[in-house]
N, C-alpha and C positions, 0 to 999 in steps of 0.2 A: 524656476530660474534655468534660461539655458545660456551658458556664457560661451561665447564663441571660442576656437580652438586660439593658442598665443599666435598672433601676429598676422591672422585672418580676422578681418573684420568685415561685415556689409559695405562698409565704406572704402576699403581696399578693392572689394570685388566689384565696385560698380562706382566708378568713379565721374564725377560730371560736375559742369558749372555750378549746379545746384548744393553743393555738398560742402559744410563750413565747419569748422570747429572753434570750441571756446574752451580754454582751459581753467578750472579752478584749482588752485595749488591752497589746500588746505581743507579738511572733509570734517572739522568738528560743526558747532552749532551754526557759527557765520558764512562757512560753504554749503551747509544744507540749506540756510536760509536763503542764499542767493540762487540755490538750483530750483528752490520752490518758484523764488520768484522770475527765472526764466522762464519755465514751464508756462507757468501762469500769462506772462507776457508774450511767449513767442508766436502763438497764435494772431496776434494784433499788430506785430513788427516787423515778422518774418516776411520776405516776398513770398507770391504764391510758387509752389515748387521748389523752395527749399528746404533743404534735409541739414537739421544739426545734430553734431556730435557734440556732446558737453564730455569733457576729460575731466575726472576727479582725481589729484594726484594727494596722497598723503600714505604713509606707511602704517598709519593706524588705521581703525575699521572706519569705514562711511558714517556717520552720522554722530557718533559719541567721539570721534577723533582720539587723539591721547588721553586729554584730561579726564574725558567723561568716559572713558572704556569700561566697559560694563564687568571686566575681572578684576577690578581692584577692592581694597577690604571693604565690608559692609560697614566699619567702624568710621568710615569718611562720608560726613554730612555736606549738601548744600547749605547756605545761609539764606536762603528764599523758600518760603510756603509754597508747597503743591500747587495751589490755586493760583498763584501768582508766576507760574512758568509757563511758557508757551513758547510756539515758533511759527505761529499760523497769524494771519493778517485778520483784521475786525474793522467795523465802521467805526471806532476810533481812530485808524490809521488814515493819515493824509498821505496817499501816495498817488501815484499816477497810474501804476498799474491795476488790475482786477484782485478785488477782495476774495479770497479763497478761505472760508472759515475752516476751524480744524479745532480740536479738543486740546484744551491745557494738559498738564502733566495729571494733575488731579481727576481731570474728567476721562483722560485715557486710561489712567489707573483703576478707575473705579467702574470702567464698563460704559461712561457717560460719551454717547458723543455730540457732538457741536457743530451744528449748520449744515448736518450731513456729512459729516466725515465719521468713517467707521471707527469704533472703537474696540478694543479687547472685548470679549465677551466675560461672562462671570468666571469665579473661581472655578480653577478644574477645567473650564473650556478652552478650546484650541485658538491658540492667541492671545492668552491671558499669560501677561508676562511673571515670570515667577519670582518670587519675592515682593509683591506689589500688593498683597491683600491687606486691607484695612487701613491703607493710608488714609488720611482725612486731608480737606482742604487746607487747615493752617498746620498741618505737619511737615517737617522738613525731610524731605525724601535723602536717601543716600546718595551720592554721586553715581554709583552703579545703577541705581533705580533712573537717574535721569538719563542714563547713558541708554538704557532699555528704550526709553521713551525717544531718544533722538534716532535709535537704530530704526525704529518702527517707523518715524516720521520720512527719513531718507528713504527706504523701503514704499511708502506710501506714493513720494512725489514721484520715484521710478515707476510705477504700477500707472501710476494716471497721468503719464507725461502723455503731453499730444502725440497723433501718429508720426509727426515728422522729427521728433528728438529721440535721440538714443544717449545713452548715459555709458561711460566706459570707467571702470574704476582700475586705479593704477596702485597699486600698494606699495609705493616705492616713495623716495624723496624727488624733487626738481631742484637741480643742480645748477642750472643754466638758462638764461633767456636771452635771447638775441634777434634782432630784427633781420628778416628774410630778405633778397634782393628786391623781391615783389611788393613790400610793407608788410606779409603777413609776419605773425611771429613764431619762432622755433622755440620750442621746450625741451631741454635735455632731461632725462630721468638720471638717477643713479645708477641704473641696470645698464646704460648705456642707449637704450632707445630713446630717438629724438622725435619728438611730437612736432610734425611741421603745417603748413597752411593754417597757422591759427589766427581767427579773426579778432582776438580779444584774448587776454590773459589778466583772471583776477587772480591777486593775492588775497586769502582768505585766513591766513594763519592765526593762531592763538599765540601763547606764551610760547614763548623761543629760548632754546639755551644761549647763555652768554659766556663768553670768555671772563675768565678771573681777574678783578683788577690788583694792584699792587698789595693791597692789605690782604686780601683772600689767597695769594700766592705763597706771602710770607707765612700765615697759617699753614696751609698746606703743606709746604717745605718744612717747617719746624715739625708738623706730625710727622713726617716721614723720617726724620732724622731720629726722633726719639720712640717711635713706634707707637705713637698715638693716631687718634682718627678726627680729621676734619671734614664735614660733609657742606661742599657750599650751597648756594641757595638753590633749591629745587622743589618742585612740585612732591609732597612727602610721599605720593604714592608710587612714585619714580624710585624712591632711596630703598636700598637693602640695610637696613640697621640689626639683622640677624646676629652679626659679629658681637654686636654690643651685649655683655655678659648682665645676668642679674647683679644686682648691688652696684654695678659698677658706675662709678659718678660721670653724668652727663650733664652739660650744660646745652640748653635752647635760647637760643639769643635771638628774642624777637617776642613780643607776647598778641602777634595779631591774629589772623585768621589760620596761619600755618602751623603756630603754636598750638592751636587746638587741636589739628590734625596729629601733629606728634604725639600730643598728650595723649590722644584715644589708641592711637598704634601700639604705644609703650607701655598701656596698662590692659586694658578691656582687650585690646589688641594681643595680647600677651597671657590671656585666660584670667583676670580680675574682673571683680564683679562691683556693681553698685546696689544697695538694699536700701530701703526706706528705714531710717532709725526711727522708730515709734518714740523713744524716749525724748531725744533731744529735737526731732523734727529734721526735716532736710536729708540727706543723703549719707551712707557710709558707703566707704570703700571695702572691698576683702580682696586684699592682694592674692596673688597667686604665686608669687615667690620668685617670679621671673622677671619682675620687674626691675630695671636699672634707677639708680638714685637719682631722681630727676632735681635739676637745679635749674631756672630762668631767670630772666630780666630782659630790662630793654631802656631807652632814655626816659622814658615816662615811667617806666616803672610797675604799671598796672595793666591788664589786658584791656583789649575793646570793650567796649559798654556792651551787654548784651539786648539784643531785640527785643523789643517790646511784643509781648503776644499779640498776634495778629488779629485785630476785630474790627478791619476795614474789608473785608471781603475779598474777593480776588481783583475787584477793579477800583478802590477807593482809594485817594490820595488828596493831599492838600491843594486847595485851589489857589494859587498866588493872590496875595494881597497887593504888593507893593511892586512884584516882578511882573508886571504884566507885558503885554506883546507891546505895548506903546513904548515901556521903559526899556525895554531890550531893543527895539529897533533904533530908538534914539542912541544907544550904546554903540549899536553896530555901524549905524551912520558915521560916528565920529571915528571908530576904528578904522573904517575904507576910508575917511577923508584923510588919514594919518596922524588923527589926535584921540589915540586910545585912551582909554580911562584907565585909573588907576584902581586896583582891586581893592586894597585896602581901603581906601579913604570914600570910594565912591560906590562900588559892590557889595562889599561886606556888610555896611551898615544895614542894607537893602535885606540881605539874606538874615541877619540878626533879628532886625524887626518884623520879620516872616515868623522865626521862630519864638523869640520872645511873646508873640500876641498870641501864640498857641498857648504856650506857657501859660500865661497871665489869665486867660481865659478858663483853663483849666481849674487854676486856683480859685479862680471866684465863682466857679460854679460848685466848688466844694461845700458842702453841709456846713454850717456853721461850728457844730460839735467838733468837725475835726481839726486834728492840728497838724502843722506841717512839721518835718524834722528839720533841723538846722545845719546838719551835717551836707545835705544833698536835698535840693528842694523837691518835693513829692506831695502827691493829695491825690486821690480819684478825681475826675472830674467826667460827671455826666452831664448830659445835656448836648452831645454833639448831634448835627444833624446832617441827612444826606440831601443833598440839594438836586440831585436828577440831571446834574450836566455830565456824567460819565460816559465811559465807552458803551461799546454794544452789550445785550444782553442784561440790562437793567443795572449797569454799573452806575457809580455814583462818586461825586468828586467830595472828599469830606472836609466839613469846615465849619465853623462857628456860623450861626445865622449872622445876618449881617446886624440886624436889631438887637442881638444880645446884650441884655444890661443886666446890672446887678441891683433892679429895683426889690428884688425879692428879699435882699440882704441890706437893704437900707441906700443904694446907688440909684441914681433917677435917669443918667444919660447912659446911652450906649459906650460900653469903655472901648470898644471896637475902634470907635471912628476918633474918639478923644485921643486915644495912645497913637494910631498912625497921623495923627495929624502932628505928632511932636517929631523933632530930629533926634536919631538914637542917640542913648547916652547925656541927652540933653537936661537942663534943672528943669525945662518943661515936663520933659517925661516924668522924671522924678514927682514932679507936683501932681500930675494926673494918678500916678501910681499912692501918693497921699491920699488924694482924693477918693479914690475908689477903696481906701484901706487894706492895703498889701503891705502886710507887717516886713520889716528889715528881713526877718529870718526867712521869707517867703520869699525874697526877691531873686531874680536869675542873677546866675556870676557866671561868665565864661572863663573866668579865672578858676573857680570852683569846680565845674566840670571838665575841665582840661587838665587841671592838675589839683587833684582832690585834698592832696597832702600838703599843698603850697604853705607855707609859713609854719608847718609842723616841726618840732625836732623828735626825733626818736632818741630813746637811749639806747635801745640795743636790738638783735633780732627778734625777742619774744614781743616788746613793744612793737615794731613793726608788724610781726605778726598778727598779732591781736587786733591791730588798727586795720589790717589788709583783711583780714576775716570777716570784719563788722564790715567793710566797705561793700567787700564781694556780696555777702547776704543784703546789703539794702540793695544793691545793683539786681539781684534776681527779685526782690519784692517789689521796685519799679516795674521789672520787666511782666511781672504776673499781673500787674494794674492793667496792661495792655498799652496799644498805642492809639486809641481814641479815650479811654476814659482815665488814663494814667497821664497827668500833664506832663512830667519829664519825658517820659517815653512816646509820647504824641508828640511834644514838641522836636526832639531828636530826628524824630520820623520824618518831620519837614524837611531836612537838609537830605533825605533820599529822594524826596518826593520832587525835590528842585534841581535835581541833576539835570533834566532836559532843559530848563530855563538856563542853566549857567552854562551849559554846552552852548547853547545859542549865542553868549555874550563872550566866551574867552575863547571859543576855538577859533584857527586861522587867524591868529594875529589881533584877536579882540582884544589884547591888554597889551600896554607899554610892555617891552621886554624885560625890563628890572622889574616890574610889578609881577609879571608871571614869574619870574624867576623865585625870587623872595617871597613874594605874599600868597600866590597861587602853588607852585610846586613845593616849596620848602615849608610853608605853613599851613594854608588851608585844607589842601589834600592830605596830608595826614590827619589834621584835625578830623576832617568830615570822615576819614576812614575811621578813627578812634572810636566816633561818639553815633555815626549811623549805619557802619555796615560789618557789624559785629556778630558773634554767634548767636545760636538761638540759647535761652534761658537756661536750657539741660546742661551746657557745656559750662556755664559759670557754677552751678550747683555742684557740677561734678568736680568741678577745680577746688572749691573748698573741700570736698571732702576728702581728694588727695592731698591736700594740705595737710588737714587733721589726722591723716592716715600717715604721715611722715614720710609719703612717697615724693611728694613734690615741695620743694621750697623756693620762693621768689624772691629773689635776694634785694631788691629794691629798685628805687631809682638811678638814673646815670649810671648804668651797669657800665663795669669797667672791666677788660680782660686782659692779661699779661703772661707772657710766657715765662715760666720760674722751674727752675730744677727737674727739667725732663717731663715737665707737665704744665697746664694753666691756672692761674689763679684769677679767680672772679669775684668780684664783690661790688658793692654800693659805697659810695663816698658817705653817702645819707643815714646809713645804717652801721653803726659800730659793731665790730663781730662778726660781718656777714662775709668775709671774706673764704673762699673754701677752693680745693684743687679737685680739678676734673680732668679726665683723660681723653673724655670726647667733646668736640665742640660742633654741634648743629645750625648751622645757619638757619632758623625758622621762618624763612620768608622767601617770596619768590624772587628771580631774578630780573631785576628793572629792566622793562624793555629800551633798549638804545643802541640805535644802528650801529652806533661807531664801536661796540663792543659784541655784534650779533656773534654768535657760533653757527647760525644757519649759513649755509653754503649758498644757496641761491640768492639770499641778500646780500652776503659778503662779497660775493662775485660782481653783482649788480654796484655795488658801492666802490669796490675797486676799480670798475671799467666806465663809472662815471654814468651808469644807468639810474641812477637813485640819488639822493643826498639827504643829509638831516634836515630838518625844519630850523629855519631861524627865524628869531622876532628881535630886531633892533639889534642883531649883534649876539644875541644870546640864542647859543645852538641847544634847541631842546633833547635831541635824540630821536626823537620820533621821524619814522619815515615820510617824508615830505608829499604831500598832495594837495591838489587843488581843492575848493570847496566841492560839494557834491557836484559830478558824480564820483570824485575820489580818483583822478587821474593822476598816475605818477610824473612826478616833476625830477628831469635830472638834474645834472652837476651845473649844466648850462643854462639852466633855468627853462628849458624846453618842455612842454607839457606832451607827454607821449598820448597820442590818440586812441591808443590798442590797449593801453596798460593800466589797471585800476588796483587799488590798496584799500581794503576794509578790517579794521579790527585793531586787536592788541599793537602789534608793530607801529601804529599810528599815532601811539599816545604821547603827547608833545605837541600834535598838531591839534588832535582831540582830546577830550579831558574825560577820564575814567572810561576807558574803552572795554574793560572787562564786564561791566555790567550786561546781564541778560534782558532778554525780551520778555514784558509783563502784558498780559490782555488789559483791553479796555482802557490803555491811558497811551494810546498814540506813541507807542514804544519809539523812539529814534532808532534803534537797531532795527526793526523791520522796515521802517520807510528809507534808513540809508540801503538796505539791501535790495529794496525794489531799486532805487536811483541808480544803483549799481548794475544791476543786471538789466535794466532797460537800455544803460547806455553802452552796456555789452552788445547786446542785440543790436541796436542801430550800428555799431562799428561791423558788427556782420553782415548787415543788409547790403549787398551788391548796388553799385549806382543804379544799373538797369533791371527791373524785373525780369527774369527769364519766362519765356513762354511756353511752360511745361506744366503739368498737372503734378501735384503734390501726391508722391507716392511715402508710405511709411516705410520703416524698415522692415526687415524679416522679423520673423516672431521672436524678438530676444528683447527681454526685459532689462538684462543687465549684464553686461561683459566685462569680465575682469580678467583682464589679460597679462598683468604681470603680477 
């Protein structure tokens, strides 16, 4: 790699009408994906003789960006298995640009190339990333391991760029974006440098810092007055909790994915360890003595459910049964004509039907001698098939055979056809369950899975603790059955598999405003997260061990926190005697993406000057950065679409749904097709009206210029 000296680049030395620039603001996975798609489509879309400089702007390292940086704690895990992580297109991806295959994270880590891409060699060989040996296809990588993969992808894309493309990395922030008099874009960096003559700017940022709301400011001010600590929502890897003393009482507010990160950092991250308990089974925690006394809680009171152990391979996913392309198209047609559907009454019953069909087929496939527990529906469910309709490389879509019946156990007609023909929750549906011998104890209950303690009164903290430990053990047991043969986790994994279909329905005003607010944003999105994007099973097992060791106490549902006597008192109104005093409060969640509260200088400046706006649906302002449908042009305050500005990723949450999800191989990942559409639109914006009649010349021998 030969970076140019500061301020002098081949572009500045050899100006010409064929020299153009595109800026990518954000160098994490999405920015890297757009860069890869730019390089893939440039030979097709750029005029002959055009030389393109791609400016990549991010203070964090290109590829991993901030969230996936390689120097973070090895105790922080992804919640996706290694074989289901990629940044490369394959034959399943429906996009206009050329397919450029490459290895998944697992293939890369194991030295297995895909589609001709060069993967690292074996252990100890040059190019082999440190710390990736032994990573299996269904293992959960550390975040730093994913960061190393992203680092490699970025370098590979730069190395393989066409001769007319040059990449410059600016290790700083973008703070201002303006229109130049000639229609080009001017991007000002925090260093004071101004990138001029840009034909397009693509915002590919991830999670951005947010200004505190009133409640967070009150907590911080109270902490300052009384010598306490309050840590606002943030990525756990970005917080310095070293000032928290051993045995100090600490409250973790939230029981989602961030909770498990903090749990790990404050236990094994401080020298503790887990060991197998031969007597009781499960894990035993061996403390280091440096751990704080941890308390935790949330509105729901229980942690996100564990992900079922992966048995779908890299490409397996549920094939939609009722959320078909025709149904989706009908919903979109209504929304586009001003009669958007209601989520709760029209879309949710179809989602529920998909989930429950998979669950009941699993129950029916259970051998007759097996019984189902009553607290949570469960039982192994053999008999899943691969129908061969999956993505590239022999992938498959998982689902029951359409002709699956229970003739072996006394039923004669296919269950699926009969069940799908009845309205969700109807007496006719119940009659089908009766006919197929589904016992009441085995029947699916959304109330039971979403509020597993519903209707139970706890006599005190010991009663709650015993119930919670039993619940966590059962959750781990269900996860061990897997996401194919275990009816519960197979059913819940359907929610994850249906994300693409739901995005097609709800994005860009696909729902009525009130329904978007009440039914999707406030009800279904949290429920979906709780049930389908939880941690690996190992985290639930570790949590149980920490509770048994007395290091962690979960306070209960409907967590309440109040200032009192120079500290905070936290507890659950549903668990008598649960109140505790704490001196540190950690908000165990990420800041919500909200343009109106962004602390990002670039977006805040655009918002103040009217260059962008929050997305609105029927008067409901979601807070998402408003963009058009693909290819996601920015829309300004005056409702004018900007031809040279694009945004893609987490800041558009509220226009799009579940934007933080990464790209998977073999399933037509929307993240990859989005990146392709944005990249091709940016290249078209960069194409001059008339082709210059000059021969294309590559840049001098410079692979990557890092100039700031």
